[in-house]
Residue frames relative to the residue before (quaternion, step in Angstrom):
aa qw qx qy qz dx dy dz
M 1.0000 0.0000 0.0000 0.0000 0.00 0.00 0.00
L 0.6192 0.5546 -0.3521 0.4303 3.57 1.02 -0.73
D 0.6417 0.5180 -0.3254 0.4626 3.58 0.97 -0.80
Y 0.6352 0.5224 -0.3216 0.4692 3.59 0.98 -0.85
C 0.6709 0.5046 -0.3041 0.4503 3.59 0.87 -0.95
K 0.6606 0.4903 -0.3148 0.4734 3.59 0.94 -0.80
R 0.6738 0.5078 -0.2989 0.4458 3.58 0.90 -0.94
E 0.7593 0.3678 -0.1885 0.5027 3.59 0.95 -0.91
R 0.3377 -0.7698 0.4691 0.2709 3.59 1.34 -0.10
T 0.5334 0.5825 -0.4195 0.4475 3.51 0.75 1.16
E 0.3979 -0.6911 0.5429 0.2633 3.55 -1.30 0.25
Q 0.7186 0.4071 -0.2341 0.5130 3.59 1.27 -0.20
V 0.1240 -0.7618 0.6333 0.0562 3.50 -1.14 0.83
P 0.4334 -0.6896 0.5038 0.2876 3.62 -0.71 0.96
T 0.5475 -0.6328 0.4292 0.3400 3.59 -0.95 0.84
R 0.6036 0.5680 -0.3555 0.4319 3.59 1.04 -0.66
V 0.6457 0.5056 -0.3112 0.4802 3.59 1.00 -0.83
I 0.6360 0.5283 -0.3296 0.4558 3.58 0.96 -0.85
Q 0.7010 0.4725 -0.2788 0.4556 3.57 0.80 -0.98
Q 0.7218 0.4571 -0.2606 0.4496 3.61 0.93 -0.77
F 0.8525 0.2267 -0.0568 0.4676 3.56 0.79 -0.98
I 0.7467 0.4438 -0.2333 0.4371 3.60 1.00 -0.69
T 0.7416 0.4193 -0.2465 0.4620 3.59 0.79 -0.92
P 0.5375 -0.5801 0.4814 0.3779 3.56 -1.18 0.42
V 0.6877 -0.4970 0.3317 0.4123 3.56 -1.20 0.49
S 0.6428 0.5586 -0.3295 0.4078 3.60 0.99 -0.77
L 0.7157 0.4266 -0.2546 0.4908 3.63 1.17 -0.40
R 0.5184 0.7018 -0.3906 0.2935 3.59 1.20 -0.05
D 0.5872 0.5479 -0.4144 0.4281 3.62 1.09 -0.30
K 0.6708 -0.5768 0.3020 0.3553 3.55 -1.08 0.83
K 0.6735 0.5121 -0.3104 0.4333 3.60 0.83 -0.94
T 0.6888 0.4679 -0.2778 0.4791 3.58 0.86 -0.95
F 0.6383 0.5343 -0.3155 0.4556 3.56 1.00 -0.84
T 0.6589 0.5046 -0.2982 0.4716 3.57 0.93 -0.91
S 0.6403 0.5254 -0.3129 0.4649 3.56 1.02 -0.81
A 0.6514 0.5097 -0.3067 0.4709 3.58 0.98 -0.85
L 0.6519 0.5004 -0.3165 0.4738 3.61 0.99 -0.79
A 0.6303 0.5308 -0.3301 0.4605 3.58 1.03 -0.77
E 0.6448 0.5147 -0.3170 0.4678 3.57 1.03 -0.76
L 0.6386 0.5115 -0.3221 0.4763 3.60 0.99 -0.80
A 0.6471 0.5123 -0.3103 0.4718 3.58 1.03 -0.82
A 0.6542 0.5159 -0.3123 0.4564 3.59 0.96 -0.86
L 0.6851 0.4604 -0.2737 0.4937 3.58 1.10 -0.66
G 0.4634 -0.7058 0.4236 0.3283 3.58 1.30 -0.14
R 0.4764 0.6927 -0.4263 0.3340 3.60 1.19 0.40
A 0.7971 -0.0147 0.0436 0.6021 3.59 1.11 -0.62
R 0.1064 -0.7803 0.6095 0.0913 3.54 -1.28 0.27
L 0.4769 -0.6557 0.5134 0.2812 3.52 -1.22 0.61
V 0.0182 -0.8067 0.5897 -0.0321 3.58 -0.78 1.04
P 0.4741 -0.6441 0.5029 0.3279 3.59 -1.08 0.63
D 0.0782 -0.7693 0.6338 0.0208 3.55 -1.08 0.79
G 0.7480 -0.2334 0.1151 0.6105 3.54 0.49 1.24
K 0.7859 -0.2140 0.1917 0.5476 3.57 -0.73 -1.04
K 0.6476 0.5093 -0.3005 0.4806 3.55 1.28 -0.29
R 0.3350 -0.7061 0.5751 0.2417 3.54 -1.33 0.03
A 0.0901 -0.7826 0.6147 0.0392 3.53 -1.18 0.62
V 0.3542 -0.6874 0.5849 0.2449 3.52 -1.29 0.36
Q 0.2013 -0.7792 0.5863 0.0927 3.54 -0.75 1.10
V 0.2702 -0.7658 0.5695 0.1272 3.55 -0.75 1.12
R 0.5428 -0.6163 0.4555 0.3437 3.57 -1.03 0.78
P 0.5179 -0.6714 0.4347 0.3033 3.61 -0.80 0.97
E 0.6027 0.5716 -0.3619 0.4232 3.59 1.07 -0.69
L 0.6400 0.5237 -0.3245 0.4591 3.59 1.03 -0.73
L 0.6390 0.5180 -0.3212 0.4693 3.56 1.06 -0.72
A 0.6453 0.5182 -0.3167 0.4633 3.57 1.04 -0.77
E 0.6551 0.5071 -0.3056 0.4694 3.59 1.05 -0.78
A 0.6783 0.5069 -0.2892 0.4465 3.58 1.04 -0.77
A 0.5719 0.6338 -0.3706 0.3660 3.60 1.21 -0.38
């Protein structure tokens, strides 16, 4: 996700993009994906945010600065 955010110059990644292109196949089913997002949220690295009718994952800006 960090690479996507740097490449697209954004802090948010649509969940659809994550499921289709970023995650390994083993994380693409809804239950596993939701669990992985919950773990990222619990660690304070990302959070799920509404983006109109869609959902996106917002990455902490500090993580993006460290990855640069």
